[in-house]
N, C-alpha and C positions, 0 to 999 in steps of 0.2 A: 520322550520320558517329563514329567511333571519336574521343575526346577531346572532345566537346561536352557540353555541360550545359544541359537546357531547350532545346536547339535552339539555342544560340549557344556560339562556342567561348570558354573561361576567359579574363576579361582582355579581353574586349571590354565597352565601355561598357556595353553591355546588362547583362552579368551584373555588373559592377561595382554598375551602378545597382541591381540586385535584393539584391546583398550588402549595400548601404547603407541601403536600404527595411528590409531584415529586421533588420539592426543597430538601428537607430529605433524598431521595433515590439518588439523584446527588452527596448532601454530604456524605456518605455511601461511594459511589465509591469511590469517591477523596481520603478521610479519612481513610477509612477502619469502623470498629465498633465504633459506638458512644453512648455516655450515654444520656439519654432523658435531663440533664442539659445541656449537649453541644450541643445538635442539636436544644435545645433553644435559645443558645446564638450564635451559626451560621446563624440561621434563623431569629432571631429577636422575636419568638415568646413567649409566658408566658409558665409558668412550667405546668398549667391546659392544653392548648391547645397542647402543645408538648406532653404530657401523651395523650391525647385523638388521635393526628396522630398516635403516635407510636399502638394504641390499633387497630387501621383501619388497617393499614398497615400488624399488625400482623394476624389481621382477615383474611385477603387477602390473606395471605400466601407468601408476598411479603418481610417480615423482617420476622429475627429470633434472640433469644436471643443469642449471642455468647459467654458471661463469664461473669464476672464481673470484674469493675475498682478495682487496688489497690496502695497502697501508703499512703493512707490517714487512719486515724483512725475510728474505728467504720465499721461497714459493708459496703464492696464495693455495688457502684451503678451499676445496670445492663447494660450490652451494646448490644445493638443491630445493627447488620449488615443484607445486602441485602442478601436474601434468595439464595443460587448459584442454589437450585434446581428449581427456579421460572420458568425457561425456561433455553433453550438450542439454540444455535447458531452455524453453521458450515461454515468452507469456503474452498474453494478448488482452487490450483494454477497447470492451465493444462500448458503443452509444447509439442512436439513431444517427448520427450523421457519417460515422467514418470507424472502421477499426485500425487500431496501432498493434503492430506486432513486432515481436524484436525477440532474438536468440541471443543466449549467453553461453561462453563455454564456463569448465568446472569451477576456474576461480572466478567469475562473475564478470568479466570482461564482454562487454556487447561487439557482437561480430554480425549481426545482421539486422536492419531494421526495415520495416516494411508499413505504409499507409494505404490503407483502402479505403477510398471515398465509397460512401454509400449513396446511391442516388433516390431520391425521393420517388419517383418514377421507375418502373421496372426494376424496383428493388429487388436482389438476391435474397434468398434463402438464406436462413441461416448459418445450414452445412455450407454453402457455399461461400457466404462469407468469412467464415474460418480458415476453411482450405484455401482459398487465394489468399489472405493476409499472411496466414502461417508460411505457404509456399512461397510467397515473396521475400519475408525476413528468411527463408533458409535458402533460397537463392543468391541473395545479397552476401550470406557469409560463405558460400562456394560448400555449402551442405545439402544433402537430401533429406527427407523426411523421417528415413530409416535412421538418421545421424540424431534425431533427436530422443532424449531420453525420457522427457516429461514434459507436459503443457500445464498452465496455468489459464484459465481464462476467468476474468473479472466482467461483470456486468452490472446495470443496474439491477435492482430487487436483489431475489434470492432463487433457487431451485430447491423447493419443497422436497426433502426427503423421503418422502413419504410416498408422494406421486409422481417426481423428475419432472414436474413442472414449475415454469418461473412465473412466480408471483411478485406482486408489489412494483411491477414496472410496465403499465398499459402503453408507456410510451416506446418501447422497442418493438416493432413491429416483427412477426413472421419467427421470435422467439416462443412462442408460447405455443407450439405442440406436444402432445402427448410424447411421443416418440421420440423427440429430438437427440435426447442424451443418447439411445440407442443408435440412433441415425449416423453421429458422428463416431462414437467409438467403431463401428463396422469399416470409417474410412480411415481413420486416422490408427495407425500401427503402435502409438504410446500410450502411456496412462495420461488419463486427462482429468483433472481437478476444475470445479468451478466456483469461482466465490464472487461477493456481493463487491462492488467495484469501492466503496465506501473504507470494508475491511482490509481491503488489501494496500489503499493508504494509511491505516494504522499499522500493516506490517514494516510499509517503507519507514514509516516514522519511529516504530520501534526498532526496526534493524540499522539505520541510517540518520535520524534526525531528532526532533526534540523530545521523542518519548523512550530513547536511549535509556535501559537502565530502570524504566518504569514497569510495576509488574501489574498497576492496577490505575486504568486512564480511562478515558473518555476522549475518543476524536470528533467535532462535530466539522460536517462538511459543506459547504454553501457555495451552489454554483445553482444549477438550474434548478435545484431542490435542495429540502434540508434533508441530511441524512446524519447518522450518527456509527461509530463504531465503538464496542463495548470491550474493553481488555480486561478479565479479571483474574488474579493470578496467574499474569504470563501467556495465557491464550486469551483467544478470539471467543466471546459468548454470542452466540448464532439464534439463540432459541429453538423452541419444537418445530416452528416452519422454516426456520431460516429468517424469521423477520424481525428479530432485535435490533434495534436499532433502527427503524424507519418511522423517526420521531417527526416527520413532517405530518404523520396522522395526528400526533398527539394532541389531546384538548387542553388549553393553556388561559388562562384569564386575560382579558382585553383582547380578545377574538371570537366572533361568531363560534357557535357550538356547530359542528359540521358532523351532519347524518351520512351513514352510506358511503363511508370515507373511501371504500375500495372504488366504488363506481364514479365519487368525484374526483379523486385520483388527488386528492389536498385534504387537509386536516386544518385544525387551530392553530398547530405553530407554525407552518406553511403559510398561513393566511397573515399570522400576526408578523413573521420574521424572513420570509422569503427572498429571493433576490427582487421578484416585482414588486415588492412593496416598496421599495427605495425610491424609484420615479415617483410614484405617488405623494410618498413622505415629500420629497422635494418640490413637486407642486403645491403641496399646501404650503410651504414656508414662503412661496413666491420664488423659485426659481423656475427659470425657462428650461424645460426639459421638454425638447423636439421629439427625443426618441420613443418609440414604444416601449410599453414596459417590459422590458428585456433583461438578462442576466448581464449582456456588453452594458446595457444603460447605467446599470447597478455599479458595475466594475469602474466605469466613468465616473460618477458620483462621488463614489468612495474614495478614489485615487486623488482627485479634485478635495475633496475634503480633507484628505491627510495630509495633502499638501499644504494646504491654508495653514496647518499648526505649524510647518516648517517655515511659514512666510512666503510661500512659493507663490499664493493665486492673488491675481490682479480683480481690482473692482473696490479694494477698501473695506473698511472694516465693517461693513453691512453686512457684504458678502461673507465675510468671515464668519460674522455672527451665525449667519444662517446656516453656512458649512457645521460649524459647531454645534448647532441644535440640531442638525441631521444626524451627525454621528450620534448624539446620548439618546435620540428617539431610536434608533436602530439598535445602539448598546442594549437599550433596555428592553427590546424585544429578544434579542437574543439570549440576555441574562435570567430573560421569564421562562422560557423553554429550559436552559440550562440547569435552573436552580430546582426544577421537577429531577432531572437526570442525577444532578448531587444527590438531593435527598433520599433517593431507594441507592444509590450504588456507592456513595461516598468514595469517589476516587481519590488518588494522590495527585494527578495530574487532569487538566482539560487541554487539549489541544484544539486551537481553530484553524481551519484548514478550506480550500477549495479556492477560487478565483476571486469571490465576492467577500468572503471574510479577510483574503490578504490584500485584499483592495483597499482595506482600512487601515492595515498596517498596525502599528506600535500606539496612534490615537485610540483605533476602536478597541484593540485588546484591553489598553488603561479602563477605558470605561465601562466594557463589558466585566473586569475584572471588580470596579467599583460597584456596579450594581449587583454583581452577584454575592458581593460581601454582606450586602445588606436585606441578599432574597434569600440566602440558603446559611441552614448554621455551620455546615461545613465549611473550609478551606484550602480547596484545591490549589494549586500552582495554576496558572492558566498560561499559556505559551501559544506562540503563533507556530504554523508548522513548518519543519525546516527543508521538506524535500518538495522543491517548487518546480521541477521540471519533468511533466508528465508521471505523478507521483502513482497513479493506478499500475500504469505499465511496470514503474519500478518494484510497486510491490507485487505483482504479478510474477514478474522474474526472482524477485527474492525468495517467495513460496516456493517457485518451482525448483530454484537450485537449494533450498535448503532439504526438499526433498529427494531430490538426485543426489545430494551429499550423502544423506542416509544410507539410499538404495546401494551407491559404490562403495562409500566407504564399511558398510556393513556385511559386504561379501569377504571382509577379511576374517568376521569372525567363523566363517562357515569351514 
């Protein structure tokens, strides 16, 4: 019937109990194991009601007794926590070289991980990559595929919701087949979600890092390519074809106008401020850069430039000045593209993330902020990403856990 939730009308005792149960579970996830009295205090429930709530959750297998409180005279109060074995979720991070996979229990603790190298020769198909990586993480956790409630897979580009085909990721071989999503659904027993890798970094930053508490922010990702994630009103904005945030294709001042960007695999912003620009800039400034123009070379250059500001670079004032000019030039390129995003979106926060941007650290952030203040009318806060370890995988796990908890906890309202 219209106006019902989970089969019961809003405001009925059944729904109110479910709301209280969900609130208690969320508090245990946030604070760790809690006593009955502490749950009552945090939820505003009476002791008898809190006791009934815990009995329901324990009978449903969603909470377990984890120990007793200490520090007071007399017997300690029992502590209750979310049952980590109530459900498991998995996340995958896919790029052309490898697939990272991890499984987490319902509390968010990672219980199994696996790295699957993807050779250039005899490259396995996408379905094989996913199943092998997932099975490796599941085995490491001592589980089976059937134990995993949900999987979130992060890839470059995005799957077009109207066609089911991967777009904006021509550098990911084997992932562009028309029936790929159906093939994966046929071999895996759990729901599967697909998300752009940079969007997942934004999820990780929003839940665990620099964007916690922000509902409107832009995350600029700089590694092999430039990409962005747009969070508006607390939600990811993906666009009609999933391509929102593919800012590497964006025309910008200071770069040649690139036409047929899908075939070229690049665009103005990528040509102005992509990782491969840095070695060329360094050579123009007279630095000896023997490496090919690669993201790894860009990271080394920016780390050296950031270290120079801390007095850690040998070579005297001449090298110090050159590294400073390198930072200045690169910051101007990044700020040029960001100014366009800020003018359109007016975000509260901009997060710089990815190995290249983070290698420049605070010296680069400070310069980008100064340039952006001159190029954009709005004044968003500019921060460095705080989730540094495998942020795409962490975001995939966070997304999978959020959906899994919704599924499991919402059974209480039925």
